[in-house]
Structures are given as C-alpha cells and as structure tokens.
N, C-alpha and C positions, 0 to 999 in steps of 0.2 A: 532414397530421400533422407537427408540428415536433419533431425529435429534440433532446434536450438537448445543447447544444454543449460542455458542460463535462464530459461523461462521459469518463473516461480522463485526468483532470487529471494534469499532471506531478507526480511525487512530490517532496516536499522533505524526506522523512523519513529519508534516509540520511546520517549524519554523514560529513564528509570525513575524519575520523580516528577510530580506534577509541576507542568509548565503553565464584511457581509457581502466578503466578495466570493464569487464562484471561481474555482480553479478551472482552467480549460480542460476539456475532454474531447475525445474524437467526435467528429460530426456524426450524428445519428446515435450517439450513446444513449442507452436507456438510463433513466434517472431512478435511483432507488427510492422507494416510498418513505414518507415521513414516519409511518408506523414501524418501519424497520429501524430507522435511524434512532428514533427517540425512545425505543424500548430497550436500548442498551443500558445495562446497569453499570454505574461507575466502578472502577477497579478499587476495591477497598484497601489494597496494599500499595497503591501507586503514589500517594502523596503524604509521606510521613513528616516532611519538613514543616509544613505550615501549621501543624497542630501541636508542635513540641512545646512552644512557649505560651500557649494561650492562657493557661491557668495562672501564670505569673501576673497577668494584668487584670485578672478578675477577682483575686483573693485580697486579703487584708494585709499581707506581709510586705507588699511593695510600696512603702510609704514615700520613697524617693520620687518615683514618677507621679504618684498622686499629688504630692506637694507642688511639683512643677506644673501640673495640669489644673489644679484646683481653681486658680484664678480664672483661667480660660473657661472652665466649666460654669463659673458663676455668670458668664455672659448669657447663658440660657438660650443659645442658638444651636442649630443643627449642623452648622458648617464645620468641616474638619479644622482642627487647631493648627497653629504654626508648628514648624519642624522642632522635634525634640529627639535627642539621642538617648538611647537606653541600651544597656547591656544586660542580657538575661543570664540566669544561673547556668544555662547550658553553654555559655560563652558566645552565643549568637549576639550580634549587634544590629540594632535597628535605628535608622535615622529617617525621620519623616513626620507625617501628620498623624494626629490622633483624634479620636472622638470617644468620650465615655471610657477612657482608659483602654481603648482598643486601637490597634493600628488601623487607620482609616484615612483614605485619600492617597496622596502620592508618598512613596517611601522606598527605601532600599534596605535590604537585609543581607547580612553576611554571616554564614555559619562557620564554625571552627574547622570543618573539613575542606573549606574552600568553595563550597556551593554559595551562589549569590542569586538574589532576585531584586530587580529594579522595576518598579511600575506602580500600578494602582492596587489599592487594598480596600476591603470592606469587611468590617467586623473580624479583624485579625487574619483574614485569608486573602490570598491573591484574587482579585476580582476586577475585571476590566482589561486593560492592555498592559503587558509587561514582558520582561525578558528574564528567563531562568537559565542559569549556567550551572551545570552539575560539576561535581568535583573532578570528573574525568574529562571535562571539556565539551560535552554535548551541549548544544544551545537550542532552546525553544524561544521563539519570539512571536507573540500573538495575543489572542484573546483568552481570558480566564473566567471561570465561574466557580465560586466556592472552593478555591484552592486547586482546581484542576484545569488543564487545557480544554477549552470549550469554545467553539466558534471557528474562526479562520486563523491559522498560524503556520509558521515555518519551523522545521526542525533540521538542524545541521549536525551531523555526527562529528565528533572530535577528529576522527581519522581523515575526514574529507571524502570518505567513500560514498556517502549518500546524502541527498537533500530531499526533504518532503515539504511540499506546500499544499495546503488544502484544509478540509474540514476536520474538526475534532469534536469528540463527545466523551465525557467521563475519562479524560486523559488518554484516549485512544483515537487513532485515525478513523474517522467515520464521516461518510458523505463523499463528495468528489474531491479528488486531489491528484497531484503529479509527484511522482518519485523519480529522481534521476540518480544515476551512478557515475562514478568517476570515469569509467571506461566509455561513457557516451550512451549507454543504454538507458531506457526510461520506460515508466509505466504511467499511463494517464487514464483515470477512470474512477470507479467506485470502490469504497472501502467500508467494511463493517467490523467494528470492534478490533481495529488494528490490522485487518487482513483484507487482501484484494477479494472482491466479491461482485457479483452481478456482471455488468459490462465493463470491459477495459481494453486498452490498446497497449501492447508492449512492443517497443522498438529496440532491436539489438544494436550493438555497436557496429555491425556490418550492414545496417540499414534494412535487414529483414523486419517486416511489420506483421504482427498478429493482432487481429481485432476479433473479440469474441467474449464468451462468458467465462467467469471465474467463480470458484468456490473455495473458501478456506485457503487462500493464497495460491491456488493451483488452477490451471486451465481445466474446465470441465463443461462440455456441451457444444453447441454450434459455434463455429468460428471460421475465420479466413486468414490464411497466411499469404502475404505478398512477399516473395523472396527477392533478395537483392539481384539475383541472376535472371529475374523475369518470370520464374515459375509461380503459379498461383494454385493454392490448395484450399478447397472449401469442404466443409463437412462436419462430422461429429468428432470431438476430441476428448481424450482422457489423459490429463497431464500434457506433456509436450508431444504426444503421439496421436495421430489420427486413428480412430477406432469406430467402426460402423460404416454408414453410408458416406460417400465422399466423391470428390472430383479432383483430379490432378491434371493440370495443364502445363506442359513443358514450354520453355521459351521457343522451341522449334515449331510449336503448333500441334504436336501430338497430344492427345487427350485420353485419359482413362476415367470412366465413370462406373462406380460399383462399390463393392465391399472392401473394407480395410480391416486389418488386425495388427496391432502393435506397429503401426507405421508402414505396413507392407500390404501388397495386394493379396487379399485372402477372401475367398467366397466367389460370388458371381459378379462379373464385370465385363465391360466392353472397352477395348483399347483400339483407338482409331488413330492412324498415322496421318500426317499432313498430306501425303500423297493419295490418301483414300483407302489404303489397305486397312483391314479391320479384323480384329479377333474378338469374338463374342463367346464367352464360356466361363470356365471355372479356374480359379487360382488357389494355390496353396503355398503360403509362406513366401510369396513373391514369385512363384513359378507357375507357368501355364500347366494346366491339367487337361488331358484328353480323355474323354469318357469312352473307354473301350467296351466291347460287348461283354467281357468277363470281369474286368476290374478297372480300376483307375490307375493310369500310368502317368508319371511325371516325365515330360518329354526330355529334359536334359538335366544332367547332374549339376551343370553350371548354373549359378544363381542368375535369375532374370529379375533384377531389381527394377523398381519403378523409375530409377534414374537413368536406365539404359534401355529405352524402348526399341532402339534399332536392333539390339541383340534378340529381343523377342521376335522381331519381324523375320530375322534369318531362320529362326526355329520353325516358323509356320510354313515357310516355303517348301 
C-alpha cells in the first residue's frame, strides 16, 4: 500500500503581512467550536505595515494635512471626509478619506517597497473589505479587522502554487476553508491558527481522497482513504500511514481487518479472499506468521505486502 506522499503539504496560505460566507467542506465534516476559533491570539508580528505611520497623523508636526482637513472638521459630523492625498515621512502615500486626522473610510496606501492596500479603513487601520498585495506579489482579498485579515477572505500566492479561500482570525487561517494547489490537489475542511485541524478532506492530483481528522497540519486519528484504483482503507492514521486498527479492501474484493503498523499488516488480523479463502492469525511487518509449538516462524522470506493478497494465498496452501 503506497501512502500519498503529499498529504500534509506545506501551507502557502498565510500572508506575511496583514491582509459571511462559509467555504464548502466535505459532507459530514465536523465543525470546530467557536471556543476554539475565537481563543486564537492575533499574531503580534504579522502586521507591521498599518502601524508605521499612525503617529504622524496624531501629533502636532503634520500641519499640512491638518490645514487641509480643518475646514471639513468644522462641519462637526461623523462622516468620513473627502479624498485627500498625503505622503508620510516613511515615503508611504495614502489617498482617500479621513476622519479626525485618521485614515478612515475608503482609501489606498502604497509603501516604498511596493506593498499596497486598497479598501476600507477605520482609525488608521485596514478594517472592512480590502485587498493587500505584498512586495513579493502575494495577494489577500477579503475582510479585515484592526489591520488583520479577519472574516472571510482569499489568499493567492505570487507563484500561483496555491490558493486559499475561507475563514481568517488574527491574520491566520481559522475556521472552514479550501486550499488548492496548482497540481490539482486540494484540502477542504477546518483550520486553527493557520494549520489544518479537526476534520478535513484531502484530494490528491490522482483523485485519491482522504477524509478524516487532522492535527497541526498532519493526519492524526480516524480516517478513510478512497483510492483512485478502487481500494478503500479505513482506520486509525498517524501521518500518511495507517497505524492501529483498520480495514483494507482491495478492488478485487479481498478484505483485511486487523492491526496495522507503519502502513503494513502487523499484529492480529483476518484476511479474507473474494473466493472465500481465509487466513486468521498474526502478521509481522506485512508477513504472515505461523505460531509453532516452540517459536514463531515467518513463512516466507519474500515480502507479503497488503497490495498482493494473492501471494499470501499461495503461501497458505
């Protein structure tokens, strides 16, 4: 049995800087609880851009922008003011709406390194809907809260290798989402703090499908693999390998039920062939074991893998 080597692909879906719908997940997927999602602490290093120029509009030294806005401030209303362009000491340029000398409403910002943000602002921070494009070309489009990606959004890597659409919290993938790769593989399910967690479905480029539990970006716990060749494997998994109790059903109709270790038959199990022949006993590293009176003997030096049940049948005869 060959385990998909690409399960647990490294994520490219978290932007390096801060960027009410539900993303689709597999039928029957467990939903992660709100207590898990909203206990996530924001990443303190994730959003350096939006705080860089805040002091320039709150101090006394920026008389130019104050002069342009003073007339509008005299209107004594709470609505964002008309577009005003301003260049900060850092070299960043903002064009958009203001309120009380803060970027507030609709506006666009361009930093000297090529990073840009276009969208909604509140009190000098991205807040609402907007698009953030980093200097290396990664793009996040979606909802924001206090300068961080928060809510529903889409992230596209500059290389085109991966796309993520789904929930965000504190600038990290959190909640339900779908991540797809250029080779055609995809993951659909739950994320916590930027990592696959709880229940999720992974589809390989060859159409193998695994549905089961994940922890810290890796498969761990009960799950089911429906292979493209028709084989079905259910049981306990650790990483991309089945470990513990499980069941392997070949496309031919042969079935093994029992113990596995590192993706191989190991321990006690029952192998039943389509024709009715049956072996019930012990296995070691994929090989049948016969309990002799004096010791344990491995029947054959030749490996009896779970992908070749007919070979095991010949050894029993």
